[in-house]
N, C-alpha and C positions, 0 to 999 in steps of 0.2 A: 847568741852572743859570742863574739870573737875575742873578747878581752882576756888577758892573762890574769889568773886569780891565784893569790897565795892565801891559804886558809891556815891561820895560826891557832891550833887547838882543834881537836875533833872529838869532843865528848858528845854527850847526848844532844845538845842543841846544835853544835857545829856539824855533827854527823847527820842530823835531820835535815839541815839546810843543804849540805853537800849532796845528799841523796835526791833532794828536790831539784837542785840545779842540774845534776846529771840526767835526771828523769825528764828534763825539759829540753833545752837546746844548747847546753854547754858541753863541749868536748872534753873528755878526760885528759887529753893531751895539753889542754890549756890550764890545768889545775895542778898545783903542788900543795901538799899538806905538810905542815910542820907539826909533828906529834911525837914526843919521846916515848909514849906508851901505846901499845896496841897497834903499831904500824902494820904488822903482817896481816892482821885481820882486816884492816881498812883496805889494803892492797887487794886482798882476795875478794872482798865483797864489791868494791867499787872500781877496781882497775885504774887507780890513779897513782901518781908518784908521791911517795911519802918519805920525808926525811926527818931525822931526829933533832937536828939543830940547823939554824940558819946558815952556818958556814958550809953546810953540805949542798946548798943551792947552786945549781948550774949558773955560772955568770951570764950565760946567754938568755936566761929567763928573767925578763924585766916585767914585774907585775904592774898591771893597770889598776888592780883592786887588791887591797890587803884587808882581810877580815880578821879581827881580833875576837876569838871565841874562847878565851882562857878565863880562869877565875879571876875576879877583881883583885885579890890579894897577890896575884902573880904579875900584875901589870907593871909595877915599878921596875922589875928586873927585865921584862921582856920587851916592852914597847920601845925603849931607846935604841934597841938593836936595829929597828926598822927605819930610823931617821934618814939613813942613806938613800932611801927610796923616794923621799919627798920631791915631788915635781908637780907641775900643774895637771899633768895627765893621770896622776895616780890618786885614787880615792882610798881613804882609810875608813872602814866601816866597823864600828864597835857594837857588840851585843852584850857588853858587860854592864851590869847594874851599878848605879852609884858613881860612875865616872863621867864627869861633864866634859864637854869639848875642850874647855880651858886646860884640863888635865893633859889631854893628848897634845894640845898645842905647845904646852910647856916641855913635854918630853920629846916631841918630834921636831919642834922648831917652827919658825914663821912660814906661812905659805902652805901648810899642810891642809889638804881638803879632807875634812872630817865629818862623817855622818855618825851621829850617836843614835842608837835604836834601843827600844824596849820591847822585846818579844815576850810572850807568855808560854807556859808549859804545854798547852794544847798544840803548839807548833810541832811537837814531837810526832803528832799524828796528822799533820797537815791542816789543822783546824785552829791555828793560832791567830792572833792579831798582833801586829807590830806597829808601833808608832815611832817615827823618826824625826830627827832635827839635823839640819845641815848648817855648818858654820859658813862664814862669808866667802870662803875659798871654794865651796862646792858649786860647780856649774850646773846649769839646767840639765845638760846631758848626763852628768854624773848622778843627779837626783833621779832621773828616769832609770838609770842602770841600777841604783840602789833599790828602787821600788820593785823592779823585776826580780832582783835577787831575794828580797824579803818576801815577795809573793809566793815563793816556792814553798813556804810553810804556812800560808794563810793570807788573811787580809792585811792591808797596809794603810796607815794614815800618817799625816805629817802635821807638825806644829810649827808655827812661826817663831814662838818664844821658847827657849830651852827650859825655862822655869816650869813650863807646863808638863815636862816629862815626869816631875814628881807626882802630879795629879794623875797622869796616865799610869804610873807605877801603882798608885793606890787603888785604881779602878780595875785595870786589866792585868797588870803584873802580879798583884797579890790576889786578884779576883778568883782564880781557880780554887784557891784555898777556901774562900767563902762558900763556893758551890759545894765543895767536898764536905765542908762542915754541915751544910744544909742536908746533904744526904745522910750524914751521921745522925743528925737530929730527927729527921723524918723516920729513919729506921728505929731509933730508940723510942720515938713516940708510938710507932706501930707495935713494938713489943709491949709497951705500957697498956695498950688497949687489947692485948691478948694474942697478937700474932707470934708465930714462931720466929726467932731471931733471923734465921736464914731467909725465910720468906720476906720478912720485913726489909732486910737488906736488899734483896732482889727487887722488890717493889720500888724502893726508894731510888736505887741506881737506874733502873729502866725508865722510871718516870722522869727523872731529871735528864737523862740522855735523850729520851724521845722528845721531851718538850724543847730541849735545846735544838734538836734537828728541825722540829716543826717551826720554831721561830726563825731559824736560819733560812728555811726555804720560803717562808711566808713574806708577802709584801705588806702585811698588816702590822701595826705597832704592837708592842708587848701588851699595852693596856687594852687594846681591842681584843687580842687573843684571850686575855684574862676574862674580859666581859663575856666572850663567846661561850666559855665553859662555866659561867656563873648563873645559875637559874635563881630567880627571885625566891627567897624563902627556903632555898635548898641547902644541901650539906656544904657545898663550897662557899656559899654566902655566909654561913655560920662560922666557918673557919676564917674567912677573910675579915669578918668583924673583929676578930682578935688580932690578926696580922696587920691590919690597916688602922688600928686604933692609934690614938695620939702618941702613945709610948710604945708602939709596935715596931714592925720590921724596918720601916723607913727611918725612924729615929736611930735605931741601932746601926743600920747600914751607914747612915751619914756620919755617925760617930766613929765607926770603924774606918771608913775611907779617910776621914780627917786625921785620925791617928796615924795611919799608914803614910799619908802625904807629909805630915810633919817629920816622921822618922826618915823618910826618903831624903828630905832636905838636910836633915842632920847628918846622914851618912855621906851625902855629896860634898858637904863642907868639911 
């Protein structure tokens, strides 16, 4: 990639993405990071230009891509500063939760090419999934560029309707917390049947991590993989009778995802 990129914010998610870009085919000379905190550490680790504020940017550096990776509550103050870069050739990519494309259109002005994305926390280890939506000003070429940028931290999907981002948030954005809770519950259940707490924790963490890697590498569906480890009349079958009961895991998960989707819409409005 030969586009000039301006990364606004380089915290955990922004830093993970930047490391992924530089580890692929982006030259450090084509990247400028705007980060008021921790700039020296970023320079030492990644050998990129870091400035504390936009007014320090070299006027010769005209960004083709501007990535907003700051906290949502800071957007009102920061985003309008970048309106001067709006042009058909410049794409604005946001990874901030709860901020619709209309929000950026209002602050940046008409004609801004905006991609709104929803990554999740496994992106920090390159195993995330990000779903994106592009407004009407985003070209096909810019959509491909956004896909390549987001692929640096995992898989990428797109939605045609921006309203579906709320559903995505409820499934994959909040989803890691559901998995972590499952680990907690499995470990606690192990203690209740007599296991040492440390061993129960180890078993739960390794089982979930290993199962996740297995399903990632397998071409079979999750339901097929479940059936493969379930012997008729065996221990797994006994447990699944509880989890797959009418008031079992599916009902709870559907309720949880629905609650998260509703809250996502509330926050966006």
